[in-house]
N, C-alpha and C positions, 0 to 999 in steps of 0.2 A: 495400706493402699496410699498408692503412689496420687496424689492430684497433678490430674491434667484438666487444663482450660484450653476453650477456644478465645476465641476473642472478643465474643461479647460476655462471657463469662469473667473474662481478665477485665472487662471495663467496667462490669457489674462488681467485683471484687475491690477496684480503686475507689469507685462508687462507696460503697460499705465504708473502705477506710476512710474513706473523710467526714463519711457521717459521724464515724467514730472519735474524730480529732485529728486524725491528721491532715498535710498538708501535700498539697500535688507537686509544690514546688521543692519541699523536703525528700519526697520521695524518689524523683528525679536527680538531685542530688546524692541520693544514697546510691540510685541506681549506677550512674556513671561512676562514682566512689566506690562499689564493689569489684566493677568490673576491672580497673584499674589496681585494686588490691590483688585480683587473681593475677594479672600479671605478674605482678613486684614480685609474687609470693613463688615465680618458676624461674621468672630472669632478672637480668641487670638491667634496669632502665635508662640506667645513666650513660647520656650522651648517644643514645640510639637515636635513630631516625623512625620517625613514627609518621603516618600521614592517617588523617580523620576524616571518614567521608562523611557529610551531613545530608540530609532529607531536611526538609520544611518543618515538619512535624515535630513531636514530643521525641520521637527516637531519635531526629537530630538534636533536639536538648539535652536528651543521656550523652550523645557525641561530645558536644561541647563539654560538660563538667568532666568527661574522659579528658578530654583535651586538656582542660586546664590541669588535672590532678596527674598527667603524663610530666608536664612540664615542670610539676613542683617537685617530681624523681629526678628531674635533672635532665630528660629526654630533648629532642630537639623537634619540635611540634609544627605542622602545616595542619591546618582544619581545610578542606574543598568542601565549599558550597555548592552543593549537586544541584539545586534547583532553585539557588537565590535565595534572598533572606528570610530567618525564620518564620512561621504564620501564626504560631500560638502563643498567646503569654508568658507561659512557662519559658518556650524554649527563647523565646524573645530576650528573658531576662539573662540565662544562663548563657546566651551570645555576648549579651553586652557586658560581660565580665573580664571576657578574653583579651582585649586592647590592653589592659592592664598588666598584664599576667607576661605577655613578649612571645605570644604565642601568633603565628603566621595565617593571615585568613588570606584565602584566595578564592576566586569564583570561579567556576567550573570553566565559562568560556575564556577565560583568561590562561586558565591552566592547562587546558584541554591539548595545546599543541605537544607538551612535555608529560601529561600526565602518564602516561602508562611506564616512561622510562623512572618516573618520579617512586613510582608503587615496585617497579622491578627492582629499585634498589632499597627500598625502605626496609628497617629490621621488624618495624611492626607496624600493621594495618587496622585499622577501625571500622568495622562497618557500621553505620548506623545511619543508613539513607530511608529505609523502610522497616517500621515496624508489623506491631499485632494485624492493623488493619489493611496490610496490602493486598490486594488479591486482582488475578487477571495477569497482565504483560507489563514490566519495567518498559518506559521510551526506549526508544532505540539507541540512542545516545549511549545509554547508560553500558549497551551489552561490552566494548570494547575496555571500558572501566574495572567491569564487573569483573570480567576475564582476565587481565591484567593483577586484579585484585588476587585472585583466586590462584594463578600458577605464579605468583611472585615467590621468592624463597623464602620470603618473611614470614611472619606469623601473621595471619588472620584472624583476628577475632570479630565475631558479629553479638550485634547486643539483643539481646532478646530472640529475635528469629534473622536469618540469614535475608538479606534481601534479595526480594524477587521471588520468596517462597509464599504459597497461601498458609497462613496459619494455621484454618480451622480443617482444611483439606490433606494438606500438605501436597497440592499440586505446584508443578513447577513448569510455568506457562510460556516462558519465555527467557531472559536471562537474569540469571541469578550468581549469588556470590556463594563460593563453595568456601565455605569455612574450616580453618584448625582447631578452633573452639567456639562455640556459643554460649554467652552467657546467659541463662535467663534470670529474669526477675520474679521473685515468690515461687514461684510454680513451673511445673513443665508447661508446653503449650503442645496442641496435638500434632504440628509439624513438626516436633521434634523425633517423634514415633513414626510417622506415616510417611512412604515409599511415594516419589522420590525424593521428597524434600528431606528425610531424614541423611539421605544420602550426602545433605550440602552441612550439613550441621556439625560436621566433625565432631569432637567430645562435647559433651553440653555439661553443662555445670550450673545448677539452681542454685542462686546466691539471696539472702532476704536482704529487702530495702527498707523494715521499719513496718510491715503490715501484720498484725496479731496474728498470731499463728491459730486462732480461734477462727477469726473471721476467716482465712484460707480454708481451715476444715469444715468451715460450715457453707463455702460455696460450691452449690451446685454442679457438675458437670456431666454430659451427657457420655462422656470417654473413659474409662478406667483401662488400667494394666495389669493383664492377667499375674497372677503371683500364688504362691503357696498357700497363702493364708486363704485364699479362694477356695482351695481343696479342704483345707483342713474344714471350713466352714460348713462346704455340703454334703461331704462323707464323714458321716457321725461313727464315732467307735463302737466297734460292733458288740450287741449285748451277750453275753455266755449262754441264755437259753436261746436264742436265735437258732432259726433253721434255712435252707434255702429258700423255702418259701419267702422268706422275709427281704429277700434280697434280689425277686423280681425272676420273670422268664422272658427271655428276651429272643427273639426269632428274627433270623439271618438268613433273606430269601437272596443268595449268591451263588456266583458262579455257574459255568456252560463249559461243552466243549473245549477245553485249551487254556480253560480260565481258573484250572482247580486250585492255582494259587493263590487269586484275589480271595477267594473264599476261607482259604486257612488260615490267612492273614487275618482277614477278619474276626473270623470265629475265635482264633488263639489271643486275640487280641481282646475279646468282649471274656473269655474266660480268666485271663489275668486282671481283667478290671474289674473282677468281682461279681458281676452276674451269677444269681443263685443256679442259674439252669438257661444254658444255651442252647437250644435248638436250631440247626442248620437245613434248612428246606433247599434243595440241590439235585441236579438231575442224577439217576442211578449210574450213568456212564463214568462219573466224578467223584462217586461216593467212598469207593475205595480208596484211592486218593488223600479226598481228605480226611476221613476216618482216621488213617494213621496216624496223620499229625496232631489230630485234636480229639483223641481217645477220650476228654472227659464230656464233649459232647452228645447229647441226643441230636438223633435225624431224622428228619421227615424227607425220605429217598420220593422223588417224583420220576416216575413212569413216564415216557413219551411215546406219541405215534410218528408212524414213520417220517410224518410231515412236520414233528417238531412240536407239537402242540400236548398241552396235558392229558391224559388220559381223564375219564370221569373220576375214575377212585384219584386219582392223583389232584384233581381238582377240589376235590373233597375233603384232601389229607390238609391240603394248603389251608383253606379257608377253618378249618379245625384249629390248624397251629396259630394261625392268625390270630382268632377268638381267646385264644388262650394265652396270648403272649402280652407281656406286661407295657413290652416297646419293641419296636423293631428295626432292623437295618435292612433297604431293599438296595440292592444295585451294584455291588462289588463283581465284576464281571461276569454281570448278568447276560451281557450280550446286548445288542440294539436293532434287532430284527423284531417282527410283528407280533412273533410270540412271547418273547419277552416283554414286551409292553403291555402285553394279556394278562402276564404273571403281577406285572407290576399292578397295573391296573385292578386286578382281584384281591392284591391286599390294600389299593387305598380306600376302595369304595367302601363306607358303611365301619373303615376304621375309627376308635375314639380312642386309642392311645396312641403315645408320641413314636414318632417314625424319623429316622436319620435317612437321606437319599443320597446315594452319592455316585459317582463316576458313571457306570451304564446307566445308572438313572434317572441322574441328571440328563444326558446324551437324550435320555428317548423322553422326558418331559420336554425338552428345548423343543422338539416339535410339537406336542401337543401340552403350551403352557396355560393354558385356558383351565386345565383339569384341575391346576391347583388350588384354582377358586371353588373348587367345587369338594375340596374335603372338609371334614370338619376335624379330625386330628391333630395335635400339633406338628408342626414339622419343621425340620433342621436339613438343609442342603450344606454340600460342604464343596461346592466347585472349587478347580483351579481355576487362573485367568480365563483360559481356552475355554473352560465350560462356560465358566461367566457371560465371556463374548458370545457365546452359543444362546444361552439364556436371554441375554436381554440384543441380540441383534446389534452390538456396537464390536468394535474391532479390539483386539488385545493391549494395544498401545494407550486407548482410550481409557480400557478399564482400568490400567495402571496407573494411570494421569490423574485419575479421581476414584482409587477405592475405595475410600469411606462415602462417600455419596452415592455409588454405584452400590456398594453392600447396604445401605439404610435405604435407599428409595427401594430397592426391589423387595427388600424386608417388609415394609410399610405396605407397599402395594398388594403384596401377594400374603401376607399374614403368614410371613415363617420367620423361623430363624435362620440366619444366612452366614455363614463360614467362608469367607471368600481367600482361600490358601493363596499363599508365597511368604516372602519375605516380609514378616510384619502381618502376620495373619489376624485378619477383623471377622469379629463376632458381632451382627448387628441383631438388634431384636425389632419385631416388629412396632413397637412403642416409643424407637426412638433413643434407648440407648443402645453403648457398643464397648467392644473390648477390644485393646491391641494386646497382641502377644511380642513378648521378647525375646524367647527363647526359640530353638532351632538352629538350625546350620544348614549350608548346602551339601551336607554329604545325605540329607534326605531327599535333595531331589533325585527320587527314582521311582521306578513303578512299584506300586504296593505299600507304599508310605501311607498313601491315601485310604487304604483299606484297613491298616491298621489303626487310624484317626477314626474311622466311621467305627470298628468295633468298640473301642475304646469308649469312644461316645455314646453307643446304642447301651454299653454294660453300665454306664452311671444313669442312663433313663430309667433303664430297667431298677437301679436301685431304687428310683424314687428321685432323682432330682430333677428340678425345674430344668424346662428345654432349655433358655437363655444360659443358666449358669452350668448345666452337662456339656454345653457347646464349647463354652471358654474356660471350663478344668478341663477336659478333654484335650483342647489346644493347648493348655501347659504343660501337662502331663506328658504329653506327644514330641512335645518341642525339648522339654528338658530331658525327656529318654533317650532323646537322637541329641542331645548336645554330653551327655554323657556317652555314649556309644561312640560319637567323634573323640571323645577324650581317650578314650581307651582301645578305639580301634583305627582312628585316622578319617576324616571325610571319605576317603578315596574308597577304604575298605570295607566301609560299615553297608550294612543291608538292612531292610525293613525288617526282616526278620529281629533283628539284634535288636530293634526299640522292646520287641516284647521282651525280652530278657532284661531289660533293663528296669521293668516296672516291678519287680519284686522288691527291689534294694530303695525304690523311690516309695513307696508307700511305706516301707519301713522306717524311713526318716522323717516322714510325715505323722508317724503313728499312726497311721490306717492298714 
């Protein structure tokens, strides 16, 4: 498991290291030194022009160490004090060592007339202005400096996090440094994985700075990275004496006129995802299309009145199918009319087994959001940013700026597992834990990809995987299948149905 820490967890880790005998001044020395060792392994530093932008806190202290070490490598080094003299004891001590090294030190006020040109001509820029404790927006005067550092032809290296990003949420609310590399100390940080900050980090390299690995592994973190080990853990090897009942019955209430494809993709993904029996409840009008593409499923064929409502027999059949199900998927291509909501509500009311709600199911709920608080069954919602905006009444841009915050707060408020799709899909549990997914690619940005994900998560639920882990494992499998498709077919030509075809090989690789 990859350890990912937020600001508070990073501070707590340092505190525990100190309690175990480490000194913060030594950790600072190690941090600045490790950053320069990384550069030295990749580049010749002798006589290279280096500008180190330093803030007042301990991140600036790391920068002072880096400046000294760069000078020792033969570089021409200038330190810019962006906000005046250092304010912490450790940073002040590191600053006091600079004059004897020959490093040139300038205050921002003195350097500002020609700082942009200095950054433009630099071979290396070290960003040590703000660390993990930063939040909000950087002062306005920083904007041209950060922009010049980001656009410089030289190599820009950020220490721990790019200045201007929020460590915990990945938000970028104002000016920030867009780095070529970010050297992170001891562990990954939330912002290295969460958009939009992830796009500012460049290549992230985690370096040790002297904190014992046992302390790092013991540090609790509310954010994890989905990985193959998660899938291995939640999906046990199959017993030779098992039967279909051991792998669950999944009901998929999906499809409507013109949306047979959504139902087909969901059902086919559920079948490939390992559910023991997949029952698709869908209108008679699309039954022949879906049944032809997914012959291994069983079908609850729903007859409708001339007005589109279910007949009494169809309502009974749907209720019976829901009662027998070990899990349900609701919404893929279901439609957003009044009768669609009636079917959704029929399955939700009184349900006790876990349910995935996707696509049209989410859009229906966005108009009737309070119904979520009346459902006793465990729920997984899988919105893309536009659907999340409708659920919350926020703008898509605001959702994207604060993805982790909105995912976690919604999950907590409505007691659901929330899968916020997109680059770096986030899975948030109602108890405050979250996963971020690093698999997947832009070739999956097509209608139908979400239907595949919903069916896959539903299959895991039917097999008894707990909702949080089913969502996280399903997202990883979905994204990894997408990466395999892109490698084989290209991001341009790959289709959602191709993801399903990659699942057998993927399960073979992980021994399931």
